[in-house]
C-alpha positions in Angstrom: 0.0 0.0 0.0 2.8 2.3 0.9 4.5 1.7 -2.4 1.2 2.4 -4.2 0.9 5.8 -2.4 4.5 6.7 -3.2 4.0 5.8 -6.8 0.7 7.8 -7.0 2.4 10.8 -5.4 5.2 10.6 -7.9 2.7 10.4 -10.8 0.8 13.5 -9.5 4.1 15.4 -9.1 5.1 14.5 -12.7 1.7 15.6 -13.9 1.9 19.0 -12.2 5.4 19.4 -13.4 4.3 18.8 -16.9 1.5 21.3 -16.6 3.8 24.0 -15.2 6.4 23.6 -17.9 3.8 24.1 -20.6 3.4 27.8 -19.9 5.8 30.4 -21.3 8.4 31.9 -18.8 7.9 35.6 -18.0 9.9 37.9 -20.2 10.0 41.6 -19.3 9.4 44.3 -21.9 10.6 47.9 -21.5 8.4 50.9 -21.7 7.7 54.1 -19.9 7.6 57.8 -20.6 9.6 61.1 -20.5 8.2 64.6 -19.9 10.2 67.7 -20.4 8.5 71.1 -19.6 9.5 74.7 -19.8 7.4 77.5 -18.3 7.1 80.6 -16.1 4.6 82.1 -13.7 3.9 85.5 -12.3 2.3 85.8 -8.8 1.9 88.3 -6.0 4.1 86.4 -3.5 6.9 83.8 -3.8 9.0 82.0 -1.3 12.2 83.4 -2.7 11.0 86.7 -4.2 11.3 85.5 -7.8 10.3 82.8 -10.2 9.8 79.3 -8.6 10.9 77.2 -11.6 11.8 77.5 -15.3 12.0 73.8 -16.1 10.5 70.6 -14.9 10.9 67.0 -15.9 9.5 63.6 -15.1 10.8 60.3 -16.5 10.0 56.6 -15.7 11.2 53.3 -17.1 8.6 50.5 -16.9 9.4 46.8 -17.0 6.4 44.6 -17.6 5.8 40.9 -18.3 3.3 38.1 -17.9 2.6 34.4 -18.5 -0.6 32.4 -18.9 -0.9 29.2 -17.0 -2.5 26.0 -18.4 -5.6 26.8 -16.5 -6.0 30.1 -18.3 -4.9 32.3 -15.3 -2.5 35.2 -16.2 0.2 36.1 -13.8 2.4 39.2 -14.4 4.8 41.7 -12.9 5.2 45.4 -13.2 8.3 47.4 -12.0 8.4 51.2 -12.5 11.7 52.9 -12.1 12.2 56.6 -11.6 14.3 58.1 -14.4 16.0 60.6 -12.0 17.6 60.3 -8.6 14.8 60.1 -6.1 14.0 59.2 -2.5 11.5 56.8 -3.9 13.6 55.3 -6.7 11.3 52.4 -7.4 7.9 54.1 -8.0 5.8 51.0 -8.2 6.4 47.3 -8.1 3.7 44.6 -7.9 2.5 41.3 -9.3 -1.0 40.7 -10.6 -3.2 37.7 -11.1 -6.0 37.9 -13.7 -8.8 35.4 -14.2 -12.5 34.9 -14.4 -12.6 35.8 -10.7 -11.3 39.3 -11.4 -7.8 40.6 -10.5 -5.5 40.4 -7.5 -2.6 42.7 -7.1 0.1 42.5 -4.4 3.0 44.9 -4.0 3.7 48.6 -3.9 1.0 50.3 -5.9 -1.8 52.9 -5.9 -5.0 52.0 -4.0 -8.3 51.0 -5.6 -9.7 54.4 -4.6 -6.9 56.2 -6.4 -7.1 54.0 -9.4 -10.9 54.2 -9.9 -11.5 57.9 -9.1 -12.8 60.0 -12.0 -12.0 63.7 -12.3 -12.8 66.4 -14.8 -11.1 66.0 -18.2 -7.8 67.8 -18.7 -5.2 67.4 -21.5 -2.5 69.9 -20.6 0.6 69.3 -18.4 -0.7 71.5 -15.5 -4.1 70.3 -14.2 -6.1 72.1 -11.6 -6.9 68.8 -9.8 -3.9 67.0 -8.2 -1.7 68.4 -11.1 1.6 70.1 -11.1 0.5 73.7 -10.5 2.3 73.8 -7.1 5.5 73.0 -9.0 5.3 76.3 -10.9 3.7 78.6 -8.3 3.3 78.9 -4.5 -0.3 77.7 -4.5 -2.3 75.2 -2.5 -2.8 72.0 -4.5 -6.5 71.2 -5.2 -7.2 67.5 -4.8 -10.6 65.6 -4.9 -9.0 62.1 -4.9 -6.7 62.4 -1.8 -5.3 58.9 -1.8 -2.4 57.6 0.3 -0.3 57.1 -2.9 2.0 54.1 -3.6 1.9 51.7 -0.6 2.8 48.1 0.0 -0.7 46.7 -0.2 -3.1 44.0 -1.5 -5.8 44.9 -3.9 -8.8 43.0 -5.4 -10.9 44.1 -8.4 -14.1 42.3 -9.3 -15.0 41.3 -12.9 -17.1 43.8 -14.8 -20.8 43.2 -14.4 -23.1 45.3 -16.7 -20.5 48.1 -16.7 -20.0 48.0 -12.9 -16.7 47.1 -11.2 -15.7 47.2 -7.6 -12.3 47.3 -5.9 -10.8 47.2 -2.4 -7.3 47.6 -1.1 -5.6 47.0 2.3 -2.2 48.3 3.5 -0.9 47.7 7.0 1.1 50.9 7.4 1.7 54.1 5.6 5.3 54.2 6.6 6.7 50.9 5.2 8.0 52.0 1.8 11.7 52.6 2.4 11.8 56.4 2.1 15.2 58.2 2.5 15.9 59.9 5.8 18.4 62.7 5.7 20.6 62.9 8.7 21.1 66.3 10.4 24.7 65.4 11.4 27.2 67.3 9.2 29.0 65.1 6.7 26.8 62.1 7.2 24.8 60.4 4.3 21.1 59.7 3.8 20.0 56.3 4.8 17.1 54.1 3.7 14.5 53.5 6.4 13.6 50.0 7.3 10.5 48.5 5.6 9.3 47.6 9.1 9.6 51.1 10.6 5.9 52.0 10.4 3.4 53.0 13.0 0.9 50.1 12.3 -2.0 52.2 10.9 -4.3 50.3 8.6 -5.2 51.9 5.3 -8.4 50.6 3.7 -9.5 51.9 0.3 -12.5 51.0 -1.8 -14.1 52.1 -5.1 -17.1 51.5 -7.3 -17.1 52.5 -11.0 -19.6 52.3 -13.9 -18.5 52.7 -17.5 -21.0 52.1 -20.4 -21.8 53.2 -23.9 -25.4 54.3 -24.7 -26.0 54.9 -28.4 -22.9 57.0 -29.0 -22.8 58.5 -25.5 -20.2 57.2 -23.0 -20.9 57.5 -19.3 -18.4 57.1 -16.5 -19.2 57.2 -12.8 -17.1 56.7 -9.7 -17.6 56.6 -5.9 -14.3 56.1 -4.0 -13.0 56.5 -0.4 -10.2 55.6 2.0 -9.9 55.3 5.8 -6.5 55.9 7.4 -5.8 56.6 11.1 -8.8 58.2 12.8 -10.5 59.6 9.7 -11.5 59.1 6.1 -11.9 60.8 2.7 -14.5 60.1 0.0 -15.3 61.4 -3.4 -17.5 61.1 -6.4 -16.8 61.8 -10.1 -18.4 61.6 -13.6 -17.5 62.0 -17.2 -19.9 62.1 -20.1 -18.6 61.7 -23.7 -20.6 62.6 -26.8 -19.1 63.2 -30.3 -15.8 64.9 -29.8 -16.7 66.4 -26.5 -16.2 65.1 -22.9 -17.6 67.0 -19.9 -17.2 66.0 -16.3 -16.3 66.8 -12.8 -15.7 65.5 -9.3 -16.1 66.3 -5.6 -14.1 65.2 -2.6 -14.3 65.6 1.2 -11.5 64.9 3.6 -12.2 64.6 7.4 -10.0 66.6 9.8 -8.5 63.5 11.3 -7.7 61.6 8.1 -4.3 60.0 8.4 -3.9 61.0 12.0 -3.7 58.9 15.2 -5.8 59.6 18.3 -2.7 61.4 19.8 -2.3 63.8 16.9 -3.8 67.3 16.8 -6.8 67.4 14.5 -6.2 68.9 11.1 -8.7 70.7 8.9 -11.8 69.5 7.0 -11.2 69.8 3.2 -13.8 70.2 0.5 -12.8 70.3 -3.2 -14.4 70.0 -6.6 -13.6 70.4 -10.2 -15.5 70.7 -13.5 -14.3 70.8 -17.1 -14.8 70.1 -20.8 -12.5 68.8 -23.5 -12.7 68.6 -27.2 -10.7 66.2 -29.4 -10.4 66.3 -33.2 -7.9 64.1 -35.1 -4.5 64.7 -33.5 -5.5 67.7 -31.4 -7.3 68.1 -28.1 -8.1 71.1 -26.0 -9.6 71.3 -22.4 -10.8 74.0 -20.0 -11.0 73.0 -16.3 -12.0 74.9 -13.1 -11.1 73.7 -9.6 -11.9 75.0 -6.1 -10.9 73.9 -2.6 -11.8 75.1 0.9 -8.8 74.0 3.0 -10.0 75.3 6.4 -7.7 78.3 6.8 -8.6 79.6 3.4 -9.7 78.7 -0.1 -8.2 78.5 -3.6 -9.6 78.5 -7.1 -7.8 77.7 -10.3 -8.4 77.6 -14.1 -6.4 75.6 -16.7 -6.6 75.9 -20.5 -4.8 72.8 -21.8 -3.7 71.8 -25.3 -2.4 68.4 -26.6 -1.2 67.7 -30.1 0.1 64.3 -31.3 3.2 64.9 -33.4 3.7 61.2 -34.1 3.5 57.7 -32.5 4.3 58.2 -28.8 5.2 61.9 -29.2 2.8 64.7 -28.1 3.2 68.4 -27.6 1.3 69.7 -24.6 0.8 73.2 -23.2 -1.1 74.8 -20.3 -2.1 78.4 -19.5 -3.3 78.6 -15.9 -4.6 81.1 -13.4 -5.2 80.9 -9.7 -6.5 82.9 -6.8 -5.8 81.9 -3.2 -7.3 83.7 -0.1 -6.2 82.9 3.4 -8.1 83.8 6.6 -6.5 86.5 8.9 -3.9 85.1 11.2 -3.0 82.1 9.1 0.7 81.6 8.1 -0.1 81.4 4.3 -0.5 84.8 2.6 -3.1 85.7 -0.1 -1.7 85.1 -3.5 -2.9 85.1 -7.1 -1.2 84.7 -10.4 -0.9 82.9 -13.7 1.6 80.8 -15.6 2.4 79.2 -19.0 3.9 75.8 -19.5 4.8 73.9 -22.7 6.8 70.9 -23.6 6.9 67.3 -24.9 5.8 63.9 -23.6 7.4 60.8 -25.1 5.7 57.4 -24.5 7.8 54.4 -25.2 
């Protein structure tokens, strides 16, 4: 009997080995993007008394690959490397599993809420909602999808049912990502913090989206949110496309204790929204977007006129003209400020 069991186990092992070897090994392909921008801004106040920046750049190199097992399940890997020296040199790295059950992702990645949130359409390099406006001017950054960013987390997305898809993410700590800590001791070097040096706060994110075509009209809806520490944020968004036009907007609310522990001093409630329209024709697209946020000690509004033109495969010229007006309540540290800026440049996708 024992010999029969051993022989049966050997046959099962051989069978599984044969199945495993039938799938193709994972081979990584190289992709990514490069953005190079030039611009200027004029504002009432600046931190240094002059222009904040004249040039900005953002480059990432992406390595991606997958294999399909004999049972039809796809398993893949994604690694995104920053193209410049950074305290967060590996931007994202995770594996994913796709099947009829949906998708699982495990690794350092955006949350389901961040991934599924819909905002107003914008085609320029400087958007009013979680864009790069604060890189060109001293202005509060409007944000309706205030996610925790890239974290070591587990995420699950359901299959699409009638246009609906849901997602949920869990991260065990916002501090376990190996960020660089600069020592204050003269002559010493920066060190990489331990991946176990967090405070243990759970981060739970969730999202629900709906995407469907109705006789030439496309409709996108999203409801997303995240709980971290003692508080949460949540938001809603929609985009409607018809002909060459897309119109949409979003709203987000952040509680004053989001991301804070019970021992921390409460922050400020945040309310933000954006609304915009874009028009695309052949290789060109233009958008006009307005954003507003009440950040407790003041408020800010901004407008962005964006342009995108495809020069060729993977090459686009993009420009933005933006305006902003920020008012701060009396006694707050941030001063009132308003201004405008112009940014132009190229994006290469490879």
